[in-house]
Residue, then its C-alpha position, 0 to 999 in steps of 0.5 A: m510448171a505453171e503453179n512455179r510461173i504463177y508463184s514467181l510473178t506474184g510473190d508468196g502464196d498471199s500475195k498471189l490470193l491478194l492479187q486473184t482477188i483484186i483481178d477478180s473484182l474487175s469488171d473487164a476481163v484479165s488474162v495473164v500469160d507467161e514469157n512462153g505464151i502459156g496462160i497462167m492466170i485469168n479472173r472471173a470477167y474473162t470466163r463471163i466474157t469469152g464463155m471459157t473456164e480455167e481449164q480450157v484457158l490455164h496451161k494452154p497457148a495465148t490463141v486458144d481462145i481466138a475465134e478470129g483476129e491474131s493474138v494481141h499476147m503473142r504480139v507483145l511477147q515478140t515486140g516487148k511492147p505494149i498494144k492497144g485497142v486491138r479488135m477482135k473475136v474470142g470464145p465459142y460464142r465469138r464474142e467481139v470485144i477490144v484487147s489492150c496488152a503489156p509486157l510484164m517485166i521483172k527485174g527488167e526481164l520479160k516474164g510474159s504478158v497481161g492483157v485486158i479485154h473490153d467487152i464491146s457487145e453493150l457498147r454496140r447496143v448501145m449505138e444501135e439504140l442511139e441511131r435507132t433514137r436517131r432516126l426518131v429524130r425528124k430533121l425538117e424544113s418546116r411543112y406547115s403554115f398556120d393556113d395548115i391549122i383548121g378551125n373557125s371557133e373562137q379559142i383556136r382563132q385566139t391560139i393561133d393569133r397568140a402563135a403569130q405574135a410568137a414568131e414575130t419574136p426570138a423568145c422561148v415559146l412554151l407549147r402546152g397541151e394535151c397529147g394530141t391537140g396539135k403542139e407539133l403543128f404548132a411549132h412548124a407554124i411558128h417557125h414558117a412564120s419567123n425570120r428563121a424560117e429559110k433554116p433548119f428546123v429539128r425535133v427531138n422527143c426528149a422522153s425517147l432519149t436515154d440518160t446515157l444518150l441525152e449529152s452526146e445527142l444534143f451537145g455532140y462530142a469529140d472525135g475519140a470521145f468514147t469507144g465507138a464514138k464516130k472518127g471527126g466527131r459529130k454535131g449534135y442536135f443544137e449545131e445542127a439547128t444552127g440559125g433555125t429552130l430547135f424543137l423539143d418535145e415532152i420537155g416535161a420528160m426530161n431528167l433533172e440532169a439534163q435540165g441543168r446542161l439545157l439551162r446552160a445552153i439557153q442562158e450562155g448561148e453556147i454548147i461544149r460537145v462530149g469530150e472537148s473543152r472548148t465551148r461553141s456559139i450557137d444561135v437556136r430558138i427554143i420552142a418546147a413543148t409538154n402535157a406536164d404540169l410543170e408548175k407541180m413538178v417545179e414544187k416537187e423538184k422535179f423540174r428546174k424552176d430557173l429552167y422552167y422560167r427561162l422556157n416559159v416566157f412565152p406560153i401557149e395553151m393548146p385548146p383540147l377538142r372537148e372544148i372546141k367542138s364546134d370544129i369537129p366537121l371541120l375536121v372530119n371533111h378535111f381528114l376525109s379529103r386527105y385519107a381519101q385521096e391516099y386510100g385512093r377512095t371516091v369522094v365520101e360524105t358522112t351522115p348527120a348522125v355521125y356529127r352527133r356522135l362525134k360531138e357527144y364523145d369527149w376525145p381523150g386523144n383529140m385531134r390525133e384520136l379524130q384522125n384516127v377514127i376517121s381513117r379507119a371510117l374509110i378502111n372499114l367502107d366497102r369499094d361500092e360504098n361513098v358515104i360514112e355512117e354510124r357503124h364504121l366509125m368502130m368507136p367506143f361509144i358506138t355499140a350494136p343493140a344486144d338482145k335482152e338475155d345477153a344485155a349483161d355481158p354481150l361479146q364484142g368481136t374476138l378475144k383479141d379484139m375485146h383485150r385490145s379494146w380493154e387495154k387502149s381504154i386503160l391506156q386513155k384512162a391512165m393518160r387522162e389521171a396523170g394530166g397527159n403526163k406519160a412519165e406519170a401513167a408509166r408509173l401509174l401503170n407500172i411499166s416503163i415509159r419506152n414500153l408505154y410510148n410502145k403501147l400508145h404508138h400501138h393503139k394510135l393514141i400518140 
């Protein structure tokens, strides 16, 4: 009986085979029932999405695959009208889907219903990733001024003077330097000293935005721009920063297509939300930051030359800690005061030997690494101690003396501790060889940039 129905709906055997081949090539699930609501045809995507086989569906009522919701097929057969965008759960795994159905008319008579099922579990994953990404983006009032920048070395004073000069202009600023040199701190200070200080300061880590999310996150989207879009649409970061400053961190990690969209926004002073055609004027001051060699990236056509010149109007080089070691005592005292208060410790001092040791190190992680070292040293203090000594530092250059027979291969802690130390040293070496460029470091280590970020965070290298 079912075979006769299929034949009547699809023609001869060759036509039926052609139709089955066509619907099997679709990525969305397709389900066809006859005028009585009995399943007569499905495609491969249907079995993949619902988790149900042909034997479980064909020649069975249209309701057989529904785990939660009302049969859209039956509603179409009752009304003779198409129905779109009905959410339900199907199959034994209760997969979340959106179903649209249309009546199947042959010679003016209702002969069945054709349904298309969109799997929204992937969409939900993307939306969750989008929400996670939004949590990484911090919308802030400017928290730091130039008074919060610690250091008396000539390089730091010159850098502060140049940044203060930049704050007086509306020009794009490009902060350049290794990881942990304080680029975000300077971005805050520039915003705080500018005539936009009372307006928003929005920070975006470009490396944390996937290609699929970047456009809607930066420029926003219109109501109904895509399935799952927030009703009424949503502003992007450009609109959130209107009147204020948009800080684009890790600008070198942005792909070429995104660079083109960013260039247009900077040049034209306007953006277009995803799903809209009208332009929206923006008034945003751009501060970008990078640890990558943009000139080399331009030569290799990995960074747009026109965007490079737009961003590089007012470049500021951030000195690495190894070049301003005279500031280490000031920085150590600052971090000690900060963390002693956080950890509920009394006044803590350091021995002269600690300063000597700290100045011997090259600090690949710069200020951020020094900050972490001082924090760990405070944690390593016993409750009755108030003086930090070399043994509290737990730095790569601090090793306990070994006996002669163990000197060739001394053990330093547990296997887990040694593996952690080894992985951290590998990450630091990769970052040095990549010139601080995380995308290049990830390539050298043959891991994803997201995995690299997770590891850098785990080892407190960023």
